[in-house]
CHARMM-style PDB file with segment names, atoms N, HN, CA, C and O in Angstrom:
ATOM      1  N   MET     1     -18.050 -16.715 -18.528  1.00  0.00      PROA
ATOM      2  CA  MET     1     -17.021 -16.769 -17.515  1.00  0.00      PROA
ATOM      3  C   MET     1     -17.591 -17.492 -16.293  1.00  0.00      PROA
ATOM      4  O   MET     1     -18.744 -17.296 -15.909  1.00  0.00      PROA
ATOM      5  N   ASP     2     -16.773 -18.301 -15.717  1.00  0.00      PROA
ATOM      6  HN  ASP     2     -15.836 -18.460 -16.029  1.00  0.00      PROA
ATOM      7  CA  ASP     2     -17.179 -19.079 -14.550  1.00  0.00      PROA
ATOM      8  C   ASP     2     -17.358 -18.164 -13.337  1.00  0.00      PROA
ATOM      9  O   ASP     2     -16.529 -17.290 -13.089  1.00  0.00      PROA
ATOM     10  N   MET     3     -18.426 -18.365 -12.594  1.00  0.00      PROA
ATOM     11  HN  MET     3     -19.100 -19.075 -12.795  1.00  0.00      PROA
ATOM     12  CA  MET     3     -18.725 -17.503 -11.445  1.00  0.00      PROA
ATOM     13  C   MET     3     -17.683 -17.637 -10.338  1.00  0.00      PROA
ATOM     14  O   MET     3     -17.461 -16.692  -9.581  1.00  0.00      PROA
ATOM     15  N   SER     4     -17.046 -18.797 -10.237  1.00  0.00      PROA
ATOM     16  HN  SER     4     -17.227 -19.565 -10.852  1.00  0.00      PROA
ATOM     17  CA  SER     4     -16.011 -18.947  -9.207  1.00  0.00      PROA
ATOM     18  C   SER     4     -14.811 -18.048  -9.522  1.00  0.00      PROA
ATOM     19  O   SER     4     -14.173 -17.520  -8.611  1.00  0.00      PROA
ATOM     20  N   LEU     5     -14.509 -17.876 -10.806  1.00  0.00      PROA
ATOM     21  HN  LEU     5     -15.027 -18.305 -11.546  1.00  0.00      PROA
ATOM     22  CA  LEU     5     -13.423 -16.971 -11.184  1.00  0.00      PROA
ATOM     23  C   LEU     5     -13.790 -15.521 -10.866  1.00  0.00      PROA
ATOM     24  O   LEU     5     -12.960 -14.743 -10.394  1.00  0.00      PROA
ATOM     25  N   VAL     6     -15.041 -15.179 -11.133  1.00  0.00      PROA
ATOM     26  HN  VAL     6     -15.715 -15.810 -11.516  1.00  0.00      PROA
ATOM     27  CA  VAL     6     -15.501 -13.815 -10.840  1.00  0.00      PROA
ATOM     28  C   VAL     6     -15.439 -13.557  -9.343  1.00  0.00      PROA
ATOM     29  O   VAL     6     -14.935 -12.519  -8.914  1.00  0.00      PROA
ATOM     30  N   SER     7     -15.941 -14.482  -8.550  1.00  0.00      PROA
ATOM     31  HN  SER     7     -16.350 -15.325  -8.898  1.00  0.00      PROA
ATOM     32  CA  SER     7     -15.934 -14.285  -7.101  1.00  0.00      PROA
ATOM     33  C   SER     7     -14.510 -14.267  -6.556  1.00  0.00      PROA
ATOM     34  O   SER     7     -14.218 -13.541  -5.606  1.00  0.00      PROA
ATOM     35  N   SER     8     -13.628 -15.057  -7.149  1.00  0.00      PROA
ATOM     36  HN  SER     8     -13.865 -15.647  -7.920  1.00  0.00      PROA
ATOM     37  CA  SER     8     -12.223 -15.055  -6.735  1.00  0.00      PROA
ATOM     38  C   SER     8     -11.564 -13.710  -7.046  1.00  0.00      PROA
ATOM     39  O   SER     8     -10.812 -13.175  -6.231  1.00  0.00      PROA
ATOM     40  N   ALA     9     -11.852 -13.175  -8.219  1.00  0.00      PROA
ATOM     41  HN  ALA     9     -12.463 -13.609  -8.880  1.00  0.00      PROA
ATOM     42  CA  ALA     9     -11.285 -11.880  -8.598  1.00  0.00      PROA
ATOM     43  C   ALA     9     -11.798 -10.772  -7.685  1.00  0.00      PROA
ATOM     44  O   ALA     9     -11.037  -9.887  -7.293  1.00  0.00      PROA
ATOM     45  N   LEU    10     -13.091 -10.817  -7.346  1.00  0.00      PROA
ATOM     46  HN  LEU    10     -13.709 -11.536  -7.666  1.00  0.00      PROA
ATOM     47  CA  LEU    10     -13.649  -9.812  -6.442  1.00  0.00      PROA
ATOM     48  C   LEU    10     -13.052  -9.927  -5.041  1.00  0.00      PROA
ATOM     49  O   LEU    10     -12.797  -8.915  -4.388  1.00  0.00      PROA
ATOM     50  N   ALA    11     -12.831 -11.144  -4.585  1.00  0.00      PROA
ATOM     51  HN  ALA    11     -13.039 -11.966  -5.115  1.00  0.00      PROA
ATOM     52  CA  ALA    11     -12.224 -11.349  -3.272  1.00  0.00      PROA
ATOM     53  C   ALA    11     -10.793 -10.821  -3.244  1.00  0.00      PROA
ATOM     54  O   ALA    11     -10.371 -10.218  -2.257  1.00  0.00      PROA
ATOM     55  N   MET    12     -10.054 -11.042  -4.315  1.00  0.00      PROA
ATOM     56  HN  MET    12     -10.397 -11.532  -5.117  1.00  0.00      PROA
ATOM     57  CA  MET    12      -8.681 -10.536  -4.388  1.00  0.00      PROA
ATOM     58  C   MET    12      -8.666  -9.008  -4.400  1.00  0.00      PROA
ATOM     59  O   MET    12      -7.804  -8.383  -3.783  1.00  0.00      PROA
ATOM     60  N   GLN    13      -9.618  -8.421  -5.102  1.00  0.00      PROA
ATOM     61  HN  GLN    13     -10.319  -8.929  -5.603  1.00  0.00      PROA
ATOM     62  CA  GLN    13      -9.705  -6.971  -5.154  1.00  0.00      PROA
ATOM     63  C   GLN    13     -10.052  -6.399  -3.771  1.00  0.00      PROA
ATOM     64  O   GLN    13      -9.495  -5.382  -3.358  1.00  0.00      PROA
ATOM     65  N   ALA    14     -10.959  -7.050  -3.074  1.00  0.00      PROA
ATOM     66  HN  ALA    14     -11.411  -7.877  -3.409  1.00  0.00      PROA
ATOM     67  CA  ALA    14     -11.333  -6.609  -1.727  1.00  0.00      PROA
ATOM     68  C   ALA    14     -10.156  -6.737  -0.774  1.00  0.00      PROA
ATOM     69  O   ALA    14      -9.940  -5.865   0.068  1.00  0.00      PROA
ATOM     70  N   ALA    15      -9.395  -7.812  -0.898  1.00  0.00      PROA
ATOM     71  HN  ALA    15      -9.570  -8.520  -1.582  1.00  0.00      PROA
ATOM     72  CA  ALA    15      -8.229  -8.003  -0.037  1.00  0.00      PROA
ATOM     73  C   ALA    15      -7.183  -6.922  -0.307  1.00  0.00      PROA
ATOM     74  O   ALA    15      -6.544  -6.424   0.619  1.00  0.00      PROA
ATOM     75  N   GLY    16      -7.015  -6.565  -1.569  1.00  0.00      PROA
ATOM     76  HN  GLY    16      -7.534  -6.970  -2.322  1.00  0.00      PROA
ATOM     77  CA  GLY    16      -6.074  -5.499  -1.904  1.00  0.00      PROA
ATOM     78  C   GLY    16      -6.501  -4.172  -1.317  1.00  0.00      PROA
ATOM     79  O   GLY    16      -5.669  -3.412  -0.821  1.00  0.00      PROA
ATOM     80  N   THR    17      -7.791  -3.887  -1.369  1.00  0.00      PROA
ATOM     81  HN  THR    17      -8.467  -4.505  -1.772  1.00  0.00      PROA
ATOM     82  CA  THR    17      -8.315  -2.641  -0.791  1.00  0.00      PROA
ATOM     83  C   THR    17      -8.120  -2.631   0.719  1.00  0.00      PROA
ATOM     84  O   THR    17      -7.731  -1.611   1.289  1.00  0.00      PROA
ATOM     85  N   GLN    18      -8.386  -3.754   1.365  1.00  0.00      PROA
ATOM     86  HN  GLN    18      -8.701  -4.582   0.902  1.00  0.00      PROA
ATOM     87  CA  GLN    18      -8.191  -3.844   2.809  1.00  0.00      PROA
ATOM     88  C   GLN    18      -6.723  -3.645   3.174  1.00  0.00      PROA
ATOM     89  O   GLN    18      -6.405  -3.005   4.176  1.00  0.00      PROA
ATOM     90  N   GLY    19      -5.839  -4.196   2.360  1.00  0.00      PROA
ATOM     91  HN  GLY    19      -6.097  -4.717   1.546  1.00  0.00      PROA
ATOM     92  CA  GLY    19      -4.406  -4.020   2.598  1.00  0.00      PROA
ATOM     93  C   GLY    19      -3.988  -2.561   2.488  1.00  0.00      PROA
ATOM     94  O   GLY    19      -3.174  -2.082   3.277  1.00  0.00      PROA
ATOM     95  N   GLN    20      -4.544  -1.855   1.509  1.00  0.00      PROA
ATOM     96  HN  GLN    20      -5.206  -2.243   0.868  1.00  0.00      PROA
ATOM     97  CA  GLN    20      -4.227  -0.438   1.354  1.00  0.00      PROA
ATOM     98  C   GLN    20      -4.739   0.369   2.542  1.00  0.00      PROA
ATOM     99  O   GLN    20      -4.056   1.270   3.028  1.00  0.00      PROA
ATOM    100  N   ILE    21      -5.933   0.044   3.002  1.00  0.00      PROA
ATOM    101  HN  ILE    21      -6.487  -0.688   2.607  1.00  0.00      PROA
ATOM    102  CA  ILE    21      -6.497   0.749   4.159  1.00  0.00      PROA
ATOM    103  C   ILE    21      -5.658   0.478   5.400  1.00  0.00      PROA
ATOM    104  O   ILE    21      -5.375   1.394   6.172  1.00  0.00      PROA
ATOM    105  N   ALA    22      -5.263  -0.761   5.593  1.00  0.00      PROA
ATOM    106  HN  ALA    22      -5.492  -1.506   4.966  1.00  0.00      PROA
ATOM    107  CA  ALA    22      -4.439  -1.114   6.753  1.00  0.00      PROA
ATOM    108  C   ALA    22      -3.105  -0.382   6.717  1.00  0.00      PROA
ATOM    109  O   ALA    22      -2.630   0.097   7.747  1.00  0.00      PROA
ATOM    110  N   THR    23      -2.502  -0.295   5.542  1.00  0.00      PROA
ATOM    111  HN  THR    23      -2.888  -0.685   4.706  1.00  0.00      PROA
ATOM    112  CA  THR    23      -1.232   0.416   5.408  1.00  0.00      PROA
ATOM    113  C   THR    23      -1.398   1.895   5.737  1.00  0.00      PROA
ATOM    114  O   THR    23      -0.550   2.484   6.406  1.00  0.00      PROA
ATOM    115  N   THR    24      -2.482   2.490   5.271  1.00  0.00      PROA
ATOM    116  HN  THR    24      -3.172   2.011   4.727  1.00  0.00      PROA
ATOM    117  CA  THR    24      -2.745   3.907   5.553  1.00  0.00      PROA
ATOM    118  C   THR    24      -2.940   4.141   7.042  1.00  0.00      PROA
ATOM    119  O   THR    24      -2.429   5.117   7.592  1.00  0.00      PROA
ATOM    120  N   ILE    25      -3.678   3.251   7.698  1.00  0.00      PROA
ATOM    121  HN  ILE    25      -4.093   2.458   7.252  1.00  0.00      PROA
ATOM    122  CA  ILE    25      -3.913   3.402   9.140  1.00  0.00      PROA
ATOM    123  C   ILE    25      -2.612   3.218   9.915  1.00  0.00      PROA
ATOM    124  O   ILE    25      -2.349   3.966  10.856  1.00  0.00      PROA
ATOM    125  N   LEU    26      -1.801   2.244   9.538  1.00  0.00      PROA
ATOM    126  HN  LEU    26      -2.015   1.637   8.773  1.00  0.00      PROA
ATOM    127  CA  LEU    26      -0.522   2.035  10.218  1.00  0.00      PROA
ATOM    128  C   LEU    26       0.388   3.252  10.075  1.00  0.00      PROA
ATOM    129  O   LEU    26       1.050   3.647  11.035  1.00  0.00      PROA
ATOM    130  N   LYS    27       0.423   3.844   8.887  1.00  0.00      PROA
ATOM    131  HN  LYS    27      -0.115   3.523   8.108  1.00  0.00      PROA
ATOM    132  CA  LYS    27       1.254   5.036   8.678  1.00  0.00      PROA
ATOM    133  C   LYS    27       0.744   6.191   9.520  1.00  0.00      PROA
ATOM    134  O   LYS    27       1.535   6.939  10.096  1.00  0.00      PROA
ATOM    135  N   SER    28      -0.564   6.341   9.596  1.00  0.00      PROA
ATOM    136  HN  SER    28      -1.206   5.734   9.128  1.00  0.00      PROA
ATOM    137  CA  SER    28      -1.148   7.406  10.411  1.00  0.00      PROA
ATOM    138  C   SER    28      -0.792   7.211  11.884  1.00  0.00      PROA
ATOM    139  O   SER    28      -0.447   8.171  12.573  1.00  0.00      PROA
ATOM    140  N   ASN    29      -0.874   5.978  12.363  1.00  0.00      PROA
ATOM    141  HN  ASN    29      -1.154   5.198  11.804  1.00  0.00      PROA
ATOM    142  CA  ASN    29      -0.516   5.694  13.758  1.00  0.00      PROA
ATOM    143  C   ASN    29       0.967   5.961  14.012  1.00  0.00      PROA
ATOM    144  O   ASN    29       1.330   6.508  15.053  1.00  0.00      PROA
ATOM    145  N   ALA    30       1.812   5.581  13.077  1.00  0.00      PROA
ATOM    146  HN  ALA    30       1.517   5.136  12.231  1.00  0.00      PROA
ATOM    147  CA  ALA    30       3.246   5.825  13.229  1.00  0.00      PROA
ATOM    148  C   ALA    30       3.540   7.326  13.252  1.00  0.00      PROA
ATOM    149  O   ALA    30       4.372   7.784  14.035  1.00  0.00      PROA
ATOM    150  N   ASP    31       2.866   8.087  12.400  1.00  0.00      PROA
ATOM    151  HN  ASP    31       2.190   7.715  11.763  1.00  0.00      PROA
ATOM    152  CA  ASP    31       3.049   9.535  12.394  1.00  0.00      PROA
ATOM    153  C   ASP    31       2.595  10.154  13.712  1.00  0.00      PROA
ATOM    154  O   ASP    31       3.234  11.076  14.220  1.00  0.00      PROA
ATOM    155  N   ALA    32       1.496   9.652  14.267  1.00  0.00      PROA
ATOM    156  HN  ALA    32       0.977   8.903  13.856  1.00  0.00      PROA
ATOM    157  CA  ALA    32       1.002  10.158  15.551  1.00  0.00      PROA
ATOM    158  C   ALA    32       1.988   9.846  16.676  1.00  0.00      PROA
ATOM    159  O   ALA    32       2.239  10.693  17.533  1.00  0.00      PROA
ATOM    160  N   GLU    33       2.542   8.648  16.676  1.00  0.00      PROA
ATOM    161  HN  GLU    33       2.339   7.960  15.979  1.00  0.00      PROA
ATOM    162  CA  GLU    33       3.538   8.276  17.686  1.00  0.00      PROA
ATOM    163  C   GLU    33       4.783   9.138  17.561  1.00  0.00      PROA
ATOM    164  O   GLU    33       5.342   9.583  18.564  1.00  0.00      PROA
ATOM    165  N   LYS    34       5.215   9.373  16.331  1.00  0.00      PROA
ATOM    166  HN  LYS    34       4.761   9.012  15.517  1.00  0.00      PROA
ATOM    167  CA  LYS    34       6.395  10.217  16.102  1.00  0.00      PROA
ATOM    168  C   LYS    34       6.148  11.621  16.627  1.00  0.00      PROA
ATOM    169  O   LYS    34       7.021  12.216  17.260  1.00  0.00      PROA
ATOM    170  N   SER    35       4.968  12.147  16.367  1.00  0.00      PROA
ATOM    171  HN  SER    35       4.259  11.664  15.853  1.00  0.00      PROA
ATOM    172  CA  SER    35       4.616  13.479  16.839  1.00  0.00      PROA
ATOM    173  C   SER    35       4.613  13.529  18.368  1.00  0.00      PROA
ATOM    174  O   SER    35       5.088  14.498  18.960  1.00  0.00      PROA
ATOM    175  N   ALA    36       4.088  12.501  18.995  1.00  0.00      PROA
ATOM    176  HN  ALA    36       3.702  11.714  18.514  1.00  0.00      PROA
ATOM    177  CA  ALA    36       4.051  12.452  20.455  1.00  0.00      PROA
ATOM    178  C   ALA    36       5.462  12.412  21.035  1.00  0.00      PROA
ATOM    179  O   ALA    36       5.753  13.100  22.013  1.00  0.00      PROA
ATOM    180  N   VAL    37       6.328  11.614  20.439  1.00  0.00      PROA
ATOM    181  HN  VAL    37       6.091  11.055  19.645  1.00  0.00      PROA
ATOM    182  CA  VAL    37       7.708  11.512  20.924  1.00  0.00      PROA
ATOM    183  C   VAL    37       8.430  12.841  20.750  1.00  0.00      PROA
ATOM    184  O   VAL    37       9.123  13.294  21.661  1.00  0.00      PROA
ATOM    185  N   LEU    38       8.272  13.467  19.591  1.00  0.00      PROA
ATOM    186  HN  LEU    38       7.708  13.100  18.851  1.00  0.00      PROA
ATOM    187  CA  LEU    38       8.929  14.748  19.369  1.00  0.00      PROA
ATOM    188  C   LEU    38       8.402  15.815  20.319  1.00  0.00      PROA
ATOM    189  O   LEU    38       9.160  16.673  20.771  1.00  0.00      PROA
ATOM    190  N   THR    39       7.122  15.768  20.623  1.00  0.00      PROA
ATOM    191  HN  THR    39       6.506  15.071  20.256  1.00  0.00      PROA
ATOM    192  CA  THR    39       6.544  16.710  21.584  1.00  0.00      PROA
ATOM    193  C   THR    39       7.150  16.495  22.966  1.00  0.00      PROA
ATOM    194  O   THR    39       7.521  17.455  23.642  1.00  0.00      PROA
ATOM    195  N   LEU    40       7.251  15.234  23.384  1.00  0.00      PROA
ATOM    196  HN  LEU    40       6.950  14.454  22.834  1.00  0.00      PROA
ATOM    197  CA  LEU    40       7.823  14.947  24.695  1.00  0.00      PROA
ATOM    198  C   LEU    40       9.295  15.333  24.759  1.00  0.00      PROA
ATOM    199  O   LEU    40       9.749  15.876  25.766  1.00  0.00      PROA
ATOM    200  N   LEU    41      10.038  15.059  23.704  1.00  0.00      PROA
ATOM    201  HN  LEU    41       9.670  14.617  22.886  1.00  0.00      PROA
ATOM    202  CA  LEU    41      11.460  15.427  23.691  1.00  0.00      PROA
ATOM    203  C   LEU    41      11.620  16.935  23.688  1.00  0.00      PROA
ATOM    204  O   LEU    41      12.502  17.467  24.362  1.00  0.00      PROA
ATOM    205  N   GLY    42      10.781  17.622  22.941  1.00  0.00      PROA
ATOM    206  HN  GLY    42      10.065  17.189  22.394  1.00  0.00      PROA
ATOM    207  CA  GLY    42      10.842  19.081  22.919  1.00  0.00      PROA
ATOM    208  C   GLY    42      10.498  19.670  24.273  1.00  0.00      PROA
ATOM    209  O   GLY    42      11.127  20.639  24.698  1.00  0.00      PROA
ATOM    210  N   ALA    43       9.512  19.105  24.962  1.00  0.00      PROA
ATOM    211  HN  ALA    43       9.001  18.317  24.617  1.00  0.00      PROA
ATOM    212  CA  ALA    43       9.127  19.589  26.286  1.00  0.00      PROA
ATOM    213  C   ALA    43      10.239  19.334  27.290  1.00  0.00      PROA
ATOM    214  O   ALA    43      10.464  20.150  28.184  1.00  0.00      PROA
ATOM    215  N   ALA    44      10.935  18.216  27.154  1.00  0.00      PROA
ATOM    216  HN  ALA    44      10.752  17.553  26.428  1.00  0.00      PROA
ATOM    217  CA  ALA    44      12.029  17.898  28.069  1.00  0.00      PROA
ATOM    218  C   ALA    44      13.190  18.865  27.878  1.00  0.00      PROA
ATOM    219  O   ALA    44      13.824  19.271  28.852  1.00  0.00      PROA
ATOM    220  N   GLN    45      13.471  19.233  26.652  1.00  0.00      PROA
ATOM    221  HN  GLN    45      12.956  18.903  25.861  1.00  0.00      PROA
ATOM    222  CA  GLN    45      14.568  20.168  26.398  1.00  0.00      PROA
ATOM    223  C   GLN    45      14.230  21.550  26.932  1.00  0.00      PROA
ATOM    224  O   GLN    45      15.100  22.228  27.477  1.00  0.00      PROA
ATOM    225  N   GLN    46      12.995  21.975  26.786  1.00  0.00      PROA
ATOM    226  HN  GLN    46      12.288  21.424  26.343  1.00  0.00      PROA
ATOM    227  CA  GLN    46      12.609  23.287  27.266  1.00  0.00      PROA
ATOM    228  C   GLN    46      12.572  23.334  28.787  1.00  0.00      PROA
ATOM    229  O   GLN    46      13.022  24.311  29.387  1.00  0.00      PROA
ATOM    230  N   SER    47      12.043  22.290  29.417  1.00  0.00      PROA
ATOM    231  HN  SER    47      11.678  21.497  28.930  1.00  0.00      PROA
ATOM    232  CA  SER    47      11.903  22.311  30.867  1.00  0.00      PROA
ATOM    233  C   SER    47      13.249  22.141  31.564  1.00  0.00      PROA
ATOM    234  O   SER    47      13.383  22.532  32.723  1.00  0.00      PROA
ATOM    235  N   SER    48      14.258  21.565  30.889  1.00  0.00      PROA
ATOM    236  HN  SER    48      14.149  21.247  29.947  1.00  0.00      PROA
ATOM    237  CA  SER    48      15.545  21.373  31.534  1.00  0.00      PROA
ATOM    238  C   SER    48      16.250  22.704  31.770  1.00  0.00      PROA
ATOM    239  O   SER    48      17.136  22.777  32.622  1.00  0.00      PROA
ATOM    240  N   GLN    49      15.884  23.758  31.042  1.00  0.00      PROA
ATOM    241  HN  GLN    49      15.164  23.699  30.350  1.00  0.00      PROA
ATOM    242  CA  GLN    49      16.490  25.065  31.237  1.00  0.00      PROA
ATOM    243  C   GLN    49      15.594  25.984  32.064  1.00  0.00      PROA
ATOM    244  O   GLN    49      15.931  27.153  32.253  1.00  0.00      PROA
ATOM    245  N   ALA    50      14.483  25.493  32.552  1.00  0.00      PROA
ATOM    246  HN  ALA    50      14.210  24.544  32.399  1.00  0.00      PROA
ATOM    247  CA  ALA    50      13.528  26.338  33.261  1.00  0.00      PROA
ATOM    248  C   ALA    50      14.073  26.823  34.594  1.00  0.00      PROA
ATOM    249  O   ALA    50      13.721  27.913  35.042  1.00  0.00      PROA
ATOM    250  N   ASN    51      14.928  26.032  35.236  1.00  0.00      PROA
ATOM    251  HN  ASN    51      15.214  25.146  34.871  1.00  0.00      PROA
ATOM    252  CA  ASN    51      15.424  26.392  36.564  1.00  0.00      PROA
ATOM    253  C   ASN    51      16.768  27.109  36.530  1.00  0.00      PROA
ATOM    254  O   ASN    51      17.350  27.370  37.582  1.00  0.00      PROA
ATOM    255  N   LEU    52      17.264  27.425  35.358  1.00  0.00      PROA
ATOM    256  HN  LEU    52      16.792  27.213  34.503  1.00  0.00      PROA
ATOM    257  CA  LEU    52      18.571  28.069  35.249  1.00  0.00      PROA
ATOM    258  C   LEU    52      18.424  29.572  35.389  1.00  0.00      PROA
ATOM    259  O   LEU    52      17.385  30.143  35.058  1.00  0.00      PROA
ATOM    260  N   ALA    53      19.480  30.204  35.884  1.00  0.00      PROA
ATOM    261  HN  ALA    53      20.325  29.740  36.153  1.00  0.00      PROA
ATOM    262  CA  ALA    53      19.478  31.659  35.999  1.00  0.00      PROA
ATOM    263  C   ALA    53      19.576  32.284  34.623  1.00  0.00      PROA
ATOM    264  O   ALA    53      19.932  31.611  33.655  1.00  0.00      PROA
ATOM    265  N   ALA    54      19.262  33.564  34.529  1.00  0.00      PROA
ATOM    266  HN  ALA    54      18.972  34.111  35.315  1.00  0.00      PROA
ATOM    267  CA  ALA    54      19.310  34.273  33.251  1.00  0.00      PROA
ATOM    268  C   ALA    54      20.748  34.280  32.730  1.00  0.00      PROA
ATOM    269  O   ALA    54      21.686  34.548  33.480  1.00  0.00      PROA
ATOM    270  N   GLY    55      20.910  33.987  31.451  1.00  0.00      PROA
ATOM    271  HN  GLY    55      20.148  33.769  30.841  1.00  0.00      PROA
ATOM    272  CA  GLY    55      22.230  34.000  30.820  1.00  0.00      PROA
ATOM    273  C   GLY    55      22.933  32.658  30.852  1.00  0.00      PROA
ATOM    274  O   GLY    55      23.886  32.463  30.099  1.00  0.00      PROA
ATOM    275  N   VAL    56      22.512  31.734  31.681  1.00  0.00      PROA
ATOM    276  HN  VAL    56      21.737  31.893  32.294  1.00  0.00      PROA
ATOM    277  CA  VAL    56      23.138  30.422  31.772  1.00  0.00      PROA
ATOM    278  C   VAL    56      22.652  29.572  30.606  1.00  0.00      PROA
ATOM    279  O   VAL    56      21.454  29.530  30.325  1.00  0.00      PROA
ATOM    280  N   GLY    57      23.570  28.896  29.928  1.00  0.00      PROA
ATOM    281  HN  GLY    57      24.544  28.930  30.156  1.00  0.00      PROA
ATOM    282  CA  GLY    57      23.205  28.033  28.832  1.00  0.00      PROA
ATOM    283  C   GLY    57      23.257  28.720  27.484  1.00  0.00      PROA
ATOM    284  O   GLY    57      22.887  28.128  26.471  1.00  0.00      PROA
ATOM    285  N   GLY    58      23.700  29.931  27.460  1.00  0.00      PROA
ATOM    286  HN  GLY    58      24.001  30.413  28.283  1.00  0.00      PROA
ATOM    287  CA  GLY    58      23.828  30.664  26.196  1.00  0.00      PROA
ATOM    288  C   GLY    58      25.115  30.286  25.500  1.00  0.00      PROA
ATOM    289  O   GLY    58      25.472  29.111  25.422  1.00  0.00      PROA
ATOM    290  N   GLN    59      25.807  31.287  24.996  1.00  0.00      PROA
ATOM    291  HN  GLN    59      25.517  32.242  25.059  1.00  0.00      PROA
ATOM    292  CA  GLN    59      27.066  31.037  24.303  1.00  0.00      PROA
ATOM    293  C   GLN    59      28.163  30.753  25.321  1.00  0.00      PROA
ATOM    294  O   GLN    59      28.223  31.396  26.369  1.00  0.00      PROA
ATOM    295  N   VAL    60      29.030  29.790  25.014  1.00  0.00      PROA
ATOM    296  HN  VAL    60      28.982  29.268  24.163  1.00  0.00      PROA
ATOM    297  CA  VAL    60      30.112  29.411  25.902  1.00  0.00      PROA
ATOM    298  C   VAL    60      31.417  29.641  25.170  1.00  0.00      PROA
ATOM    299  O   VAL    60      31.580  29.223  24.024  1.00  0.00      PROA
ATOM    300  N   ASP    61      32.369  30.325  25.855  1.00  0.00      PROA
ATOM    301  HN  ASP    61      32.236  30.664  26.786  1.00  0.00      PROA
ATOM    302  CA  ASP    61      33.678  30.579  25.273  1.00  0.00      PROA
ATOM    303  C   ASP    61      34.585  29.392  25.570  1.00  0.00      PROA
ATOM    304  O   ASP    61      34.992  29.186  26.713  1.00  0.00      PROA
ATOM    305  N   ILE    62      34.902  28.612  24.535  1.00  0.00      PROA
ATOM    306  HN  ILE    62      34.571  28.780  23.606  1.00  0.00      PROA
ATOM    307  CA  ILE    62      35.727  27.422  24.731  1.00  0.00      PROA
ATOM    308  C   ILE    62      37.194  27.667  24.396  1.00  0.00      PROA
ATOM    309  O   ILE    62      37.988  26.727  24.392  1.00  0.00      PROA
ATOM    310  N   ALA    63      37.570  28.926  24.113  1.00  0.00      PROA
ATOM    311  HN  ALA    63      36.924  29.690  24.117  1.00  0.00      PROA
ATOM    312  CA  ALA    63      38.948  29.240  23.733  1.00  0.00      PROA
ATOM    313  C   ALA    63      39.860  29.253  24.950  1.00  0.00      PROA
ATOM    314  O   ALA    63      41.072  29.111  24.784  1.00  0.00      PROA
ATOM    315  N   ALA    64      39.355  29.413  26.141  1.00  0.00      PROA
ATOM    316  HN  ALA    64      38.371  29.528  26.276  1.00  0.00      PROA
ATOM    317  CA  ALA    64      40.182  29.555  27.336  1.00  0.00      PROA
ATOM    318  C   ALA    64      40.786  28.245  27.760  1.00  0.00      PROA
ATOM    319  OT1 ALA    64      41.512  28.192  28.753  1.00  0.00      PROA
TER     320      ALA     64
END
């Protein structure tokens, strides 16, 4: 077998491995960003009711 074919096959295999690693890192970063956004949104929802009096924001009677 020609050595150029062997080296080409090894280079393609290395590129495929690098692509898989890059995809894994990108997914991990996206998951971290999603977690950060959900944390910030959750904190905003909780803090928006922090200044309300007791009982405000509970059940609302819309039949009237």
